[in-house]
N, C-alpha and C positions, 0 to 999 in steps of 0.2 A: 607164683609171682609173675610168670610169663603171662598168665591169664589176666592179670591186673594191668600190665604194661600195654598190651595190645589195645584194649578198649581206650586207654588214655591216649595212645598215639592216634587212634582213629578220631577221637574227640578233638584232639589238638589239630589234626589235619583238616577236619571239617570246620573248625573255628578259623583256621588260617584261610581256608577257601572262602568262607563267609566274609572275612575282613577284606580279602582281595576283591571280591565281588563288590563290596561296598565302596572300596576305593575306586574301582573302575567306574562305577555308577556316578560317584561324586565328580570324577574327572570328566566324564561325558557331559554331565549337567553343567559344569563350569565351562566347558568348551561350547556347549549350546548357548549358555548365557553370554559368553564373549562374542560368539558369532551373532547372536541376536542383537547385542548392543551395536556391533559394527553394522549390521543390516539396518537397524533403526537410524544410526547416524547417516548412512548412505541414503536411506529413504528421506530423512529430514533435509539433507543437502539437495536432493532431487526436487523435493517439494519447494524449497526456497528458490531454486533456479527456475522452476516452473512458475512460481508466483511472481518472480521478478520479470520474467518474459511476459506474463499476462498483464502485469502492471504497465510495462513499457507499451504493449500493444493498445491497451485501453487509453493510456495517456496520449498516444499519437492521435487517436480518434477524437478524444476530448479537446485536444489542442486545435485540431483541424476544425472541429465544430465551433470552438471559441472564436477562431479567426474569421470564420464565415459569418458569425452572428454577433458582431460588435454593435452594441447600442451606443448611440452618441449621447454625450453628456453636455449640459450647458457649461460654458467656460467657468472654471474655478468652483464647480458645484458637483453634487452627487445626484442632481435632478436630470431626468432624461430629456433630451431634446427631441421632441416628437414621440410618436408611438413606437414602442419597442416590443409589443406583445408577441408578434410572430417569432422574433428572434429568441425571446425568452422561452417560448414553446419549443423551439428547436433545441435549445440548450437542455431544457427539462427532459425531452425525449432522449437526448444523448446520455443523460445521467441514468435514466431508466434502463436503457440498453446496457450501460456499463454495469449497473447493479445486477442485471440478469446474467451477464457474463461472469461476474464475480460469484454469484450464487451457484451457477452451473459448475464452477471450478471448486466449490466448497469453501470459498473465502467469505468470512463473515466480519472480520475486523478491518475496517477501512474508514476513511474520511475523504470527502470531496473537499478540495481546497480551491477557493476562488482567490486569485492573486490580482491585485490592481497595480497598474504601472502608469507612469507619467513620462512626459518628455523632460528635458533638462532645464527648461525655463523655470525661473523662480528659485526659491530656497529649498534645500534638501528636506528640511523639516516640514515645510508646507506641502511639498510634493508627496512626502510619505503619508501625511495625514489625509490629504485629498485622495490618494490611491487607496488608502484603507477604507475611507467612507464609500468610495465607488464600489470596491469589492464587497463591502457589507451590503450595499444596495442590491447588487446582483444576487448575493446569497439569500437575502430576505425575499426577493421576488421568487427565487426557486423554491424556497420553503413554502411560500404562499401557494405555489402551484402543486405542492405535494411531497417535496423532498423532506424527509424527517430532519428537524433542526439539529439533532445530535449527530447527523451524518455529514454535516457541511460546516466548514469554517472559512473565514475570510482573512486575508493578509494584505497589508499595504507594503509594496516594495519601493514606491517612489520611482526615481529614475536610475536605480542601481542595476537594473537588468534591461538596458536598452537593446532593442533589436538593431537599431541603426546608430552608428557612431561616426562622426559627430552628427548631431541632429540639428543642423543649422537651417535647413530648409523647411517650409511648411509641410511638405510631403513626408520628410523624415520624422518630424515631430509628430505627425498624425499616426505614423506606424508605431511609435513608441507609446502613445496613449492608448492603452488597451487593458483588457482583463483576460486572464487565462484560467482554465479549469483543469485540474488534475485530480487523480485519485492517489491517495497515500495509503498503502497497506500498513496495518498496525502489527507490531511484533506480538507474538503470542507468549 
C-alpha cells in the first residue's frame, strides 16, 4: 500500500507545482497587461500633449502669415481690390510648411481653417455672410494653388471675434476686417 501512496503523493505534488506555475504565469501576464495598458495611456497622453504643442506652434506661424498677407476686398464684396497673388503665394507656402511639420511629426488627420472676420458696421447676419464669402474666396484661391480641397475649410465669423473693441475709428475697423488661417488636428 505504501508503494501505491508514494507515487500518488509525487503525482499530486507535481500537479500542485504545475498549477502554481500556471497561476504565477497568469499573474505575471495580467501584470504585464495592466502595465502595458498604463504605458499605452501614458504614451497616448504624451502624444496628445505633443500634438497640442505642435498645433499651437503651427497656428502661431499661420496666424502671423495671415496677418502679414491680408488681401484687400472691395467694400461689401468677396472680390479682391487689386492684385493679391504674391500674398496668396506666401499663404500657400506657409500651408506647405505647416503640412511638412505635421508629416514630420506623424500627424495625418488635420484641416486648415480659413476664418473670415468683419468690423461691426452693418447687420450681424450680413457681416457673417460676407465674412463667409471672403473666407471661401481665400480657401478657393489656396486650392487653386495646390492645397487639396479636402484639407481646407472656410468659416464666416462676422464681427463676433473682433481684435479691436470698440471699432469706431477707420483704423480699428480695418484691423477687424481680416481672415485668419489655422490648422485643426482631427481626433483619431
